[in-house]
C-alpha positions as CSV (number, residue, x, y, z in Angstrom):
1,M,1.9,-14.8,4.0
2,K,0.7,-17.2,6.7
3,L,1.6,-15.0,9.7
4,L,-0.3,-12.0,8.3
5,K,-3.4,-14.2,7.6
6,E,-3.5,-15.7,11.0
7,K,-3.2,-12.1,12.4
8,I,-6.2,-11.0,10.3
9,K,-8.1,-13.9,11.4
10,Q,-7.3,-13.6,15.1
11,D,-7.4,-9.7,15.5
12,G,-9.1,-8.3,12.5
13,V,-12.6,-7.2,13.0
14,V,-15.3,-7.3,10.3
15,L,-17.4,-4.3,10.5
16,S,-19.3,-4.8,7.4
17,D,-19.2,-6.7,4.1
18,S,-16.7,-4.2,2.8
19,I,-14.8,-3.0,5.8
20,L,-12.2,-4.8,7.9
21,K,-10.7,-3.1,11.0
22,V,-7.0,-4.2,11.6
23,D,-6.2,-1.3,14.0
24,S,-4.8,-3.6,16.6
25,F,-1.6,-4.4,14.5
26,L,-1.5,-2.2,11.2
27,N,-3.5,1.1,11.3
28,H,-3.3,2.3,14.9
29,Q,-1.2,0.1,16.9
30,I,1.5,-1.4,15.0
31,D,3.0,-5.0,15.5
32,P,6.8,-4.5,14.6
33,V,7.5,-8.3,14.4
34,L,4.7,-8.6,11.7
35,M,5.9,-5.5,9.9
36,K,9.4,-6.8,9.7
37,E,8.0,-10.1,8.3
38,I,6.0,-8.0,5.8
39,G,9.1,-6.0,4.7
40,D,11.0,-9.2,4.4
41,E,8.3,-10.6,2.1
42,F,8.1,-7.5,-0.1
43,V,11.8,-7.6,-0.5
44,K,11.6,-11.3,-1.5
45,R,9.0,-10.5,-4.2
46,F,10.7,-7.5,-5.6
47,Q,14.4,-8.2,-5.1
48,N,15.4,-8.4,-8.7
49,E,13.8,-5.0,-9.6
50,K,16.7,-2.6,-8.8
51,I,14.5,-0.3,-6.7
52,T,15.9,3.2,-5.9
53,K,12.9,4.5,-3.7
54,I,9.8,3.3,-2.1
55,L,6.8,5.5,-2.2
56,T,3.7,5.2,0.2
57,I,0.9,7.4,1.6
58,E,0.5,8.4,5.1
59,S,0.0,7.0,7.5
60,S,-0.7,3.2,7.5
61,G,1.6,2.6,4.6
62,I,4.6,3.9,6.3
63,S,5.4,0.9,8.6
64,P,5.5,-1.8,5.9
65,A,7.2,0.6,3.6
66,V,10.0,1.4,6.2
67,M,10.7,-2.2,6.8
68,A,11.1,-3.0,3.0
69,G,13.2,0.1,2.6
70,L,15.5,-0.9,5.6
71,N,15.9,-4.2,3.9
72,L,16.4,-2.9,0.4
73,G,18.7,-0.1,1.6
74,V,16.7,2.5,-0.2
75,N,14.9,5.8,1.1
76,V,11.1,5.7,1.6
77,I,8.9,8.7,0.7
78,F,5.5,9.1,2.0
79,A,3.0,11.3,0.2
80,R,1.4,13.8,2.6
81,K,-2.3,14.1,3.0
82,R,-2.3,17.1,5.2
83,K,-1.0,20.6,4.3
84,S,2.3,21.4,5.9
85,L,3.9,24.8,6.4
86,T,7.2,23.4,5.1
87,L,5.8,21.5,2.2
88,V,4.6,24.2,-0.1
89,D,6.8,24.6,-3.1
90,E,8.0,22.2,-5.9
91,L,5.5,19.5,-5.2
92,Y,4.1,16.6,-7.1
93,T,0.2,16.3,-6.3
94,A,-2.6,14.1,-7.0
95,S,-6.1,13.7,-5.7
96,V,-7.1,10.6,-3.9
97,H,-10.5,9.4,-2.8
98,S,-10.5,7.1,0.4
99,F,-13.3,4.5,0.3
100,T,-13.3,3.8,3.9
101,K,-13.3,7.5,5.0
102,N,-15.3,8.7,2.1
103,V,-13.1,11.8,1.8
104,T,-10.9,13.2,-1.2
105,N,-7.5,14.4,-0.2
106,E,-4.8,16.1,-2.3
107,I,-1.6,14.3,-1.6
108,A,1.9,15.7,-2.1
109,V,5.5,14.8,-2.5
110,S,8.4,17.2,-2.8
111,K,10.1,17.2,-6.1
112,R,13.4,16.9,-4.4
113,F,12.8,13.3,-3.5
114,I,11.9,11.7,-6.7
115,N,13.1,12.1,-10.2
116,E,13.4,10.4,-13.7
117,N,16.3,8.2,-12.5
118,D,14.3,6.5,-10.0
119,H,12.7,2.9,-10.2
120,V,9.9,3.3,-7.5
121,L,8.2,0.4,-5.5
122,V,4.8,1.6,-4.3
123,I,3.7,0.0,-0.9
124,D,0.3,0.6,0.8
125,D,-1.6,-1.1,3.6
126,F,-5.0,-1.8,1.7
127,L,-6.1,-2.0,-1.8
128,A,-9.8,-1.7,-2.3
129,N,-10.9,0.5,-5.2
130,G,-7.3,1.4,-6.0
131,Q,-7.5,5.2,-5.7
132,A,-4.6,5.5,-3.3
133,A,-2.4,3.5,-5.7
134,L,-3.5,5.4,-8.7
135,G,-2.7,8.7,-6.9
136,L,0.8,7.4,-5.9
137,L,1.4,6.1,-9.6
138,D,0.4,9.5,-10.8
139,I,3.2,11.1,-8.8
140,V,5.6,8.7,-10.0
141,E,4.6,9.5,-13.6
142,Q,4.8,13.2,-13.0
143,A,8.4,12.7,-11.8
144,G,9.2,10.9,-15.0
145,A,10.3,7.8,-12.8
146,S,9.7,4.1,-13.6
147,V,7.4,1.8,-11.5
148,A,8.8,-1.5,-10.2
149,G,5.4,-2.6,-9.0
150,I,3.0,-2.3,-6.1
151,G,3.2,-4.1,-2.8
152,I,-0.2,-4.3,-0.9
153,V,-0.3,-5.8,2.6
154,I,-4.1,-6.5,2.3
155,E,-6.2,-6.5,-0.9
156,K,-9.9,-6.7,-0.9
157,A,-10.2,-8.8,-3.9
158,F,-13.9,-8.4,-4.2
159,Q,-13.4,-4.6,-5.1
160,D,-12.2,-3.3,-8.3
161,G,-8.7,-2.0,-7.4
162,G,-6.5,-4.9,-8.1
163,K,-8.3,-5.8,-11.3
164,L,-8.0,-2.1,-12.6
165,L,-4.3,-1.9,-11.7
166,R,-3.3,-5.4,-13.3
167,N,-5.4,-4.4,-16.4
168,K,-3.1,-1.5,-16.8
169,G,-0.1,-3.9,-16.9
170,I,1.1,-3.1,-13.3
171,R,2.5,-5.7,-11.2
172,V,0.6,-6.0,-8.0
173,E,1.7,-8.2,-5.3
174,S,-0.6,-8.6,-2.3
175,L,0.3,-10.4,0.8
176,A,-3.1,-11.3,1.8
177,E,-6.1,-11.3,-0.7
178,I,-9.6,-11.3,0.8
179,E,-12.2,-12.8,-1.4
180,K,-15.1,-11.7,0.9
181,L,-16.1,-10.5,4.3
182,D,-19.0,-12.5,5.2
183,N,-21.1,-12.8,8.3
184,G,-18.2,-11.4,10.4
185,Q,-15.7,-13.9,8.9
186,V,-12.7,-13.2,6.5
187,I,-12.5,-15.5,3.7
188,F,-9.2,-15.4,1.8
189,K,-9.0,-16.0,-2.1
190,E,-7.3,-19.4,-1.8
191,E,-9.8,-20.7,0.7
192,V,-12.5,-20.1,-1.9
193,M,-10.3,-21.7,-4.7
194,A,-9.4,-24.7,-2.7
C-alpha cells in the first residue's frame, strides 16, 4: 500500500529500533482518507472469504476495522481491554500482553456477538510479537467460529509475531511490512529485497 508507506515515512517517528510512533494518523489522531484506503485494501485482499464479522481490539484497530466492515457490509466487534459495568456476563476472554506498553490486559467480547456460524476476519493496527492477534484468535476459537485470516496495518517483520501466526497456518495480510527501524529510518521489507 503505497499511500500507507508514504504516510509512515513522512509522519512516523522512530523512537527506537523496535518502536514506531504513528499517532498522527493511526493511534491518536486518525486520517479518515487513509483509513478508507486501508479498509478498501483489506476488502480487496479478503473479498472471497465470505466474512460475517470483523474482530479487532480497542482502540487503534477500530478505525481500519470499521472501514473494512463498512465496505463488506458486516458488523465489527472490538474486544474491550477495560472493565465495563455493562460487560460482565457471558463473555469470551483472553489475556493479551502489549509489547509497547509492557502490560497484560484481559480482553473480553460478549458471547452475544460471535458464534459458531461466524467466519471472522481479525484486523489490528500493529503486529509485533503476535500477542493481540493470538488473544483475538483465542476468542474466535472459544466461540466455535472460523477464521478468514488476519489483516494488519503495519507489521514489524523483524519481530516474531508474523512468523508465529503464519507457522500456525493462519493467513496474515500486512499492508506495510517493516524490515527494520534503523537510525531513525523506516526500512520496508521490499526495500531490503530489492
